[in-house]
C-alpha positions in Angstrom: 39.5 82.5 -7.0 41.1 83.6 -10.2 44.8 84.0 -10.8 47.0 85.8 -13.3 50.8 85.5 -13.6 52.8 87.5 -16.1 56.3 88.6 -16.8 56.7 92.4 -17.4 59.5 94.5 -18.7 60.1 98.2 -17.9 60.5 100.5 -14.9 59.3 98.9 -11.6 58.0 102.1 -10.2 56.1 103.1 -13.3 54.5 99.7 -13.6 53.4 99.7 -9.9 52.0 103.3 -10.2 50.1 102.4 -13.4 48.5 99.3 -11.7 47.6 101.3 -8.5 46.1 104.2 -10.4 44.4 102.0 -13.0 42.7 99.8 -10.4 41.6 102.7 -8.2 40.2 104.8 -11.1 38.6 101.7 -12.8 35.9 101.3 -10.2 34.0 103.8 -8.0 34.2 101.3 -5.1 37.8 100.2 -5.5 40.1 100.8 -2.5 43.7 100.1 -1.7 43.4 98.2 1.6 47.1 97.8 2.4 50.6 97.8 0.9 54.0 96.3 1.6 57.4 97.0 0.0 60.5 94.9 0.6 64.0 95.7 -0.6 67.1 93.5 -0.7 70.6 94.1 -2.0 69.5 93.3 -5.6 65.8 92.5 -5.3 62.5 94.3 -4.8 59.0 93.1 -3.9 55.8 95.1 -3.7 52.5 93.7 -2.5 49.1 95.5 -2.9 45.7 94.4 -1.7 42.7 96.0 -3.3 39.0 95.6 -2.7 35.9 96.6 -4.7 32.2 95.9 -4.6 30.9 93.4 -7.0 27.4 94.4 -8.1 26.8 91.0 -9.8 27.7 89.1 -6.6 26.4 91.6 -4.1 29.6 91.4 -2.1 33.2 92.7 -1.9 36.0 91.1 -3.9 39.7 91.4 -3.0 42.7 91.3 -5.3 46.3 90.7 -4.1 49.0 91.9 -6.5 52.6 91.0 -6.0 55.5 92.4 -8.1 59.0 91.0 -7.8 62.2 92.0 -9.5 65.7 90.6 -9.0 68.4 93.0 -10.1 67.6 94.5 -13.5 65.8 91.4 -14.6 62.2 91.0 -15.7 59.4 91.9 -13.3 57.3 89.0 -12.1 53.6 89.7 -11.4 51.2 87.5 -9.5 47.6 88.6 -9.0 45.0 86.6 -7.1 41.4 87.5 -6.5 39.1 86.1 -3.9 35.8 86.7 -2.1 33.3 86.6 -4.9 31.5 83.4 -3.9 28.4 83.3 -1.7 28.2 79.6 -1.1 29.0 77.9 2.2 30.9 74.7 1.1 31.9 75.3 -2.6 32.6 78.2 -4.9 29.7 79.6 -7.0 29.3 83.0 -8.6 32.9 83.9 -9.1 32.1 86.4 -11.8 33.1 89.3 -9.7 36.6 87.8 -9.1 37.2 87.3 -12.8 35.9 90.8 -13.7 38.3 92.3 -11.1 41.2 90.4 -12.7 40.1 91.4 -16.2 40.5 95.0 -15.1 44.1 94.3 -14.3 44.5 92.6 -17.7 43.3 95.8 -19.4 45.8 97.9 -17.4 48.7 95.7 -18.4 
């Protein structure tokens, strides 16, 4: 598992669109598995779950991205990858997870 947390500034919709399009165009095997959007009186939260094939690990890796904004404040991003390990009892070969997260870093 790899994790990235970051504070962003700008338009929520534009940032979300840039992330979605950047992830999907960044890998031939990347897919948007599901999405959720929540709205409150002054808050917004968007969750996206992506998957892609990791050639290095020979398996699929997932990345969950959450964006949260309260009012007109900064946008909080949390991204967590998982699924890159092939071991039964402990994590080995997490290169695919880290590479997927690195793609998000490039987009940001």
